[in-house]
Structures are given as structure tokens and as C-alpha cells.
Backbone bond lengths (Angstrom), bond angles and torsions (degrees), N, CA, C in turn:
res aa  C-N    CA-C-N  psi(-1)  N-CA   C-N-CA  omega(-1)  CA-C   N-CA-C  phi
1 X - - - 1.433 - - 1.535 107.44 -
2 X 1.302 116.16 145.21 1.463 121.76 178.32 1.523 108.59 -111.84
3 X 1.328 115.20 127.12 1.468 122.27 176.84 1.522 106.40 -97.27
4 X 1.316 117.56 119.87 1.458 122.52 -178.35 1.525 108.71 -101.81
5 X 1.331 115.87 123.26 1.462 122.26 178.11 1.523 106.95 -119.27
6 X 1.335 116.99 122.90 1.461 122.01 -177.16 1.520 109.50 -117.06
7 X 1.325 116.35 129.96 1.463 122.09 172.61 1.521 105.86 -90.64
8 X 1.328 116.58 108.62 1.466 120.56 -174.96 1.519 112.61 -68.59
9 X 1.318 118.32 -25.43 1.457 120.76 179.61 1.526 111.00 -72.40
10 X 1.331 116.78 -51.74 1.465 120.59 -177.21 1.523 112.53 -90.94
11 X 1.344 116.10 -8.81 1.463 122.52 -177.95 1.530 112.11 61.28
12 X 1.322 116.48 27.46 1.460 119.91 175.92 1.524 108.96 -93.11
13 X 1.325 115.63 147.19 1.462 121.29 -179.12 1.516 109.75 -120.53
14 X 1.314 115.49 146.50 1.458 122.38 175.68 1.518 106.96 -124.85
15 X 1.315 116.79 134.40 1.456 122.87 179.91 1.519 107.15 -118.06
16 X 1.330 116.17 115.54 1.456 121.66 -173.22 1.527 108.57 -119.10
17 X 1.335 116.48 124.78 1.462 120.95 177.04 1.522 109.06 -76.91
18 X 1.338 116.08 126.41 1.462 121.40 177.93 1.522 108.80 -133.17
19 X 1.330 115.74 161.36 1.460 120.96 177.83 1.525 109.74 -86.08
20 X 1.323 116.59 142.45 1.458 121.49 176.00 1.524 108.80 -61.89
21 X 1.324 116.75 136.22 1.453 120.90 179.01 1.520 114.46 84.45
22 X 1.329 116.83 8.19 1.464 120.08 179.14 1.530 109.18 -63.52
23 X 1.325 116.37 138.03 1.464 121.16 -177.05 1.524 111.85 -80.08
24 X 1.328 115.31 157.17 1.463 122.11 -175.65 1.532 113.32 -57.28
25 X 1.348 120.83 -42.14 1.474 118.51 179.22 1.534 113.02 -58.19
26 X 1.332 117.29 -38.16 1.466 120.67 178.04 1.528 110.37 -70.40
27 X 1.338 117.57 -39.36 1.462 120.34 177.03 1.529 110.72 -62.87
28 X 1.325 116.66 -39.08 1.468 120.48 177.92 1.523 110.46 -63.75
29 X 1.320 116.75 -41.05 1.465 121.14 178.05 1.527 110.72 -61.91
30 X 1.316 116.87 -45.62 1.467 121.47 178.32 1.523 110.26 -62.77
31 X 1.329 116.95 -41.56 1.466 121.26 179.54 1.526 110.89 -59.10
32 X 1.320 116.39 -45.89 1.469 120.11 179.72 1.524 110.41 -64.87
33 X 1.328 117.15 -44.35 1.465 121.04 -178.44 1.524 112.58 -65.27
34 X 1.328 117.49 -38.79 1.459 121.08 -172.57 1.530 114.88 -97.30
35 X 1.327 118.07 -34.18 1.460 120.74 -171.99 1.522 112.07 -107.86
36 X 1.327 117.04 -52.49 1.468 120.25 -176.49 1.525 110.97 -62.02
37 X 1.317 118.14 -37.14 1.472 119.49 -179.64 1.533 111.79 -64.99
38 X 1.330 117.49 -26.43 1.464 120.92 179.83 1.528 113.13 -90.64
39 X 1.346 116.74 -39.79 1.463 121.09 -171.06 1.520 114.70 -115.33
40 X 1.323 117.91 -7.92 1.457 120.73 -175.33 1.521 110.81 84.09
41 X 1.323 115.64 -178.31 1.461 121.17 -177.99 1.529 109.29 -75.86
42 X 1.341 118.03 129.89 1.470 120.50 -177.37 1.525 112.58 -73.49
43 X 1.331 115.82 153.77 1.461 121.68 174.72 1.512 110.47 -73.20
44 X 1.322 116.95 -35.33 1.462 121.14 178.71 1.524 108.96 -151.46
45 X 1.325 114.92 159.92 1.463 121.69 177.86 1.526 107.30 -127.86
46 X 1.323 116.31 131.02 1.459 122.32 176.53 1.524 106.38 -112.20
47 X 1.336 117.03 124.99 1.462 120.15 -179.53 1.524 110.27 -116.55
48 X 1.327 114.87 173.57 1.464 120.55 178.62 1.528 111.84 -90.26
49 X 1.321 117.34 16.82 1.467 125.22 178.11 1.521 112.71 66.22
50 X 1.317 117.13 29.34 1.457 121.21 173.42 1.528 108.31 -57.03
51 X 1.325 119.20 137.81 1.470 120.84 -178.52 1.531 113.72 -54.98
52 X 1.338 118.07 -25.37 1.463 120.36 178.63 1.516 111.93 -67.04
53 X 1.342 117.69 -24.47 1.459 121.28 -174.49 1.520 113.69 -106.46
54 X 1.321 117.83 0.47 1.464 120.25 178.95 1.520 109.34 -110.22
55 X 1.311 116.03 148.52 1.472 118.66 -179.61 1.510 111.23 -109.29
């Protein structure tokens, strides 16, 4: 599965290979390692409403 992360300000995209069924704590770790280290902490996050990301 490919996780697509788009920075709407710079219009840059990141494509991250992940395993299907990966849990949220691991996704958060990958997000920090791959995205936050490059762009800093985001002001907001827009998701596709996957049940893993909604409360």
C-alpha cells in the first residue's frame, strides 16, 4: 500500500510504502520520521476519513 502525503503549501508530495493493516502508532512514527523531519509540525492534517484516524 502507498501512503500519499501532500504539503498543500509547497505542493510537494511524499509517497511512503506501508503494510496493509499497519497500526496508528507505527504510522505516527513513520510520519514523524519521514514528514515532520523535513517540513516541521503541520498546522493541520486532512485525512480521507479512514476509521484508523477518526475517533
